[in-house]
C-alpha positions as CSV (number, residue, x, y, z in Angstrom):
1,X,19.9,-14.8,14.0
2,X,16.4,-14.7,11.3
3,X,14.4,-13.8,15.1
4,X,16.8,-11.2,15.9
5,X,16.5,-9.7,11.9
6,X,12.3,-10.4,11.9
7,X,12.3,-8.3,15.1
8,X,14.3,-5.5,13.5
9,X,12.3,-5.8,10.4
10,X,9.0,-5.4,12.4
11,X,10.0,-2.7,14.3
12,X,11.5,-0.5,12.1
13,X,7.6,-1.1,9.3
14,X,5.7,0.4,12.4
15,X,7.6,2.8,13.0
16,X,7.1,3.5,8.9
17,X,3.3,2.6,9.2
18,X,3.2,5.1,11.6
19,X,5.1,7.7,9.7
20,X,1.9,7.1,6.7
21,X,-1.0,7.3,9.2
22,X,0.7,11.0,10.8
23,X,1.2,12.2,6.7
24,X,-2.0,11.6,5.5
25,X,-4.7,10.1,7.6
26,X,-4.7,7.2,4.6
27,X,-2.7,5.7,2.8
28,X,-3.9,6.7,-0.7
29,X,-6.7,8.7,0.1
30,X,-7.8,11.0,-2.7
31,X,-10.0,13.8,-0.8
32,X,-10.8,15.3,-4.3
33,X,-9.5,12.7,-7.3
34,X,-9.6,14.7,-10.3
35,X,-12.5,13.7,-12.2
36,X,-15.9,14.8,-13.1
37,X,-19.2,14.8,-11.1
38,X,-20.4,11.9,-9.5
39,X,-17.4,10.1,-10.6
40,X,-15.2,11.8,-8.3
41,X,-17.5,11.1,-5.6
42,X,-17.5,7.3,-6.1
43,X,-13.6,7.1,-7.0
44,X,-13.2,9.1,-3.9
45,X,-15.2,6.5,-1.7
46,X,-13.7,3.4,-3.6
47,X,-10.7,4.8,-2.7
48,X,-10.9,5.7,1.2
49,X,-12.0,2.1,1.2
50,X,-9.9,0.2,-0.5
51,X,-7.1,2.1,1.7
52,X,-9.0,0.9,5.1
53,X,-8.8,-2.8,2.7
54,X,-4.9,-2.2,2.7
55,X,-3.9,-1.1,6.5
56,X,-6.2,-3.6,8.2
57,X,-4.3,-6.2,5.7
58,X,-1.0,-4.2,7.1
59,X,-2.7,-5.4,10.6
60,X,-3.1,-9.2,9.4
61,X,0.4,-9.3,8.4
62,X,1.9,-8.0,11.7
63,X,0.0,-10.8,13.1
64,X,1.4,-13.2,11.1
65,X,5.0,-12.0,11.7
66,X,4.4,-12.2,15.6
67,X,2.8,-15.9,15.2
68,X,7.1,-16.3,13.4
69,X,8.5,-14.4,16.0
70,X,7.2,-16.7,19.4
71,X,7.6,-19.5,17.8
72,X,10.4,-19.6,18.5
73,X,8.9,-20.7,22.2
74,X,6.9,-23.4,21.2
75,X,6.7,-24.0,17.7
76,X,4.8,-22.5,14.8
77,X,1.0,-22.8,15.4
78,X,0.6,-23.4,12.2
79,X,-2.9,-22.5,12.3
80,X,-3.4,-18.9,13.7
81,X,-0.1,-18.3,11.4
82,X,-2.3,-19.7,8.0
83,X,-5.6,-17.8,9.3
84,X,-3.6,-14.2,9.5
85,X,-2.2,-14.5,6.0
86,X,-5.4,-15.8,5.1
87,X,-6.8,-12.8,6.1
88,X,-4.6,-10.5,5.3
89,X,-4.7,-12.6,1.6
90,X,-8.9,-11.3,1.4
91,X,-8.2,-8.5,2.1
92,X,-5.2,-6.7,-0.8
93,X,-7.4,-8.9,-2.8
94,X,-10.2,-6.8,-2.3
95,X,-8.2,-3.3,-2.2
96,X,-7.0,-5.0,-5.4
97,X,-10.2,-5.4,-7.0
98,X,-11.6,-1.8,-5.8
99,X,-8.8,0.3,-8.0
100,X,-9.6,-2.8,-10.8
101,X,-13.4,-0.5,-10.9
102,X,-11.0,2.6,-9.7
103,X,-9.4,2.3,-12.9
104,X,-12.7,1.2,-15.3
105,X,-14.7,4.3,-13.5
106,X,-12.0,7.3,-14.5
107,X,-11.2,5.7,-17.7
108,X,-14.0,5.9,-19.1
109,X,-14.9,9.3,-16.8
110,X,-12.4,11.1,-18.2
111,X,-9.8,13.5,-16.5
112,X,-11.0,17.0,-14.5
113,X,-8.4,19.6,-16.3
114,X,-8.0,22.1,-14.4
115,X,-7.6,18.8,-11.1
116,X,-4.9,17.6,-13.5
117,X,-2.9,21.5,-14.0
118,X,-2.5,21.8,-10.3
119,X,-0.7,18.5,-10.1
120,X,1.2,19.0,-14.3
121,X,2.5,22.3,-11.7
122,X,3.1,21.4,-8.9
123,X,6.9,21.3,-7.4
124,X,7.0,18.1,-6.5
125,X,11.1,18.1,-5.6
126,X,10.4,21.5,-3.2
127,X,7.3,19.7,-1.5
128,X,9.6,16.8,-0.6
129,X,12.6,19.4,0.4
130,X,9.8,20.7,2.6
131,X,9.0,17.8,4.1
132,X,11.9,15.1,4.6
133,X,10.3,13.1,1.9
134,X,12.7,10.5,0.2
135,X,13.6,12.7,-3.6
136,X,13.5,8.4,-4.8
137,X,9.2,7.5,-4.2
138,X,8.7,11.0,-5.0
139,X,10.1,11.5,-7.9
140,X,8.6,8.0,-8.9
141,X,5.1,9.4,-7.7
142,X,6.3,12.3,-9.6
143,X,7.2,10.6,-13.0
144,X,2.7,9.5,-13.0
145,X,1.5,12.9,-11.6
146,X,3.6,15.9,-13.1
147,X,2.3,14.7,-16.6
148,X,-1.3,14.3,-15.3
149,X,-1.4,9.5,-15.6
150,X,-3.5,9.9,-12.3
151,X,-4.2,6.6,-14.0
152,X,-1.0,5.5,-14.8
153,X,-0.2,5.5,-10.5
154,X,-3.6,3.8,-9.8
155,X,-1.7,1.3,-12.1
156,X,0.6,1.0,-10.6
157,X,-0.6,1.0,-7.1
158,X,-2.9,-2.3,-8.5
159,X,0.8,-3.6,-9.6
160,X,1.7,-2.9,-6.2
161,X,-1.2,-4.7,-4.8
162,X,-0.7,-7.7,-6.9
163,X,3.1,-8.3,-6.2
164,X,1.3,-8.4,-2.2
165,X,-1.1,-10.7,-3.2
166,X,1.5,-13.0,-4.9
167,X,3.6,-12.6,-1.8
168,X,1.1,-13.8,0.9
169,X,0.0,-16.5,-1.6
170,X,3.2,-18.0,-1.1
171,X,3.7,-17.8,1.9
172,X,0.4,-19.7,2.3
173,X,1.4,-22.8,-0.1
174,X,4.2,-23.1,2.4
175,X,2.1,-23.0,5.6
176,X,-0.4,-25.6,4.2
177,X,2.6,-27.2,3.9
178,X,3.7,-27.0,7.3
179,X,6.7,-25.6,6.8
180,X,7.6,-21.6,7.2
181,X,8.8,-19.2,4.3
182,X,12.4,-18.9,4.0
183,X,13.4,-15.2,5.3
184,X,13.9,-13.5,2.4
185,X,10.2,-14.4,1.7
186,X,8.8,-13.0,4.8
187,X,11.6,-9.6,4.3
188,X,10.6,-9.0,1.2
189,X,6.4,-9.5,2.3
190,X,7.6,-6.2,5.1
191,X,9.2,-4.3,2.4
192,X,5.8,-4.6,-0.4
193,X,3.2,-2.9,2.2
194,X,5.9,-0.8,3.3
195,X,7.2,0.7,-0.4
196,X,3.6,-0.3,-1.3
197,X,1.6,2.3,1.2
198,X,4.6,5.0,1.2
199,X,4.2,5.2,-2.2
200,X,0.1,5.3,-2.0
201,X,1.0,8.4,0.8
202,X,3.3,10.6,-1.1
203,X,0.6,11.0,-3.7
204,X,-2.2,11.3,-1.1
205,X,0.1,14.3,0.4
206,X,0.6,16.1,-3.0
207,X,-3.8,16.1,-3.5
208,X,-4.2,17.7,-0.2
209,X,-1.6,19.9,-0.6
210,X,-3.0,21.6,-4.3
């Protein structure tokens, strides 16, 4: 039952991640960040780098889950599983470090007001309906962007990354003692990657639109 459940979850998340890639190229990719001058370019580059780290982390996490999937044949290869989890955690940590730098740079620079006005005036509900998006997720995104609170959105994304990192560290601790984490923890890992990437994806779609 556990194996069947995990296989189904993995398939669902892979499909969702594919949709994320098709919809907005990157997970949290703002082509014109709402900050002035050189800060805009610097933050844009860091956002792209952070998105890349997160996507590569997801790839490593899914390869770890593949180790779990095939463990039914010959038992879990703890060394291989631990290696994948370590890589996934390291990449999430790098993505988080980049967002901490983004938040610090953005806080110092302040906003470009014309860009913020566009975010405030954007029709988030209509955009979600038009593109078949989750109203619940879009409402969460718009709770920040519709008020021009881009840094608040970035902080929310950073909290998501921290939660993801903590879950990977919990799985790593179990593997170090030769134990596989409970199914609910693996379920949580998949959900966290999914929710983190879709949360960022929706914001990316908004920024591309405006």
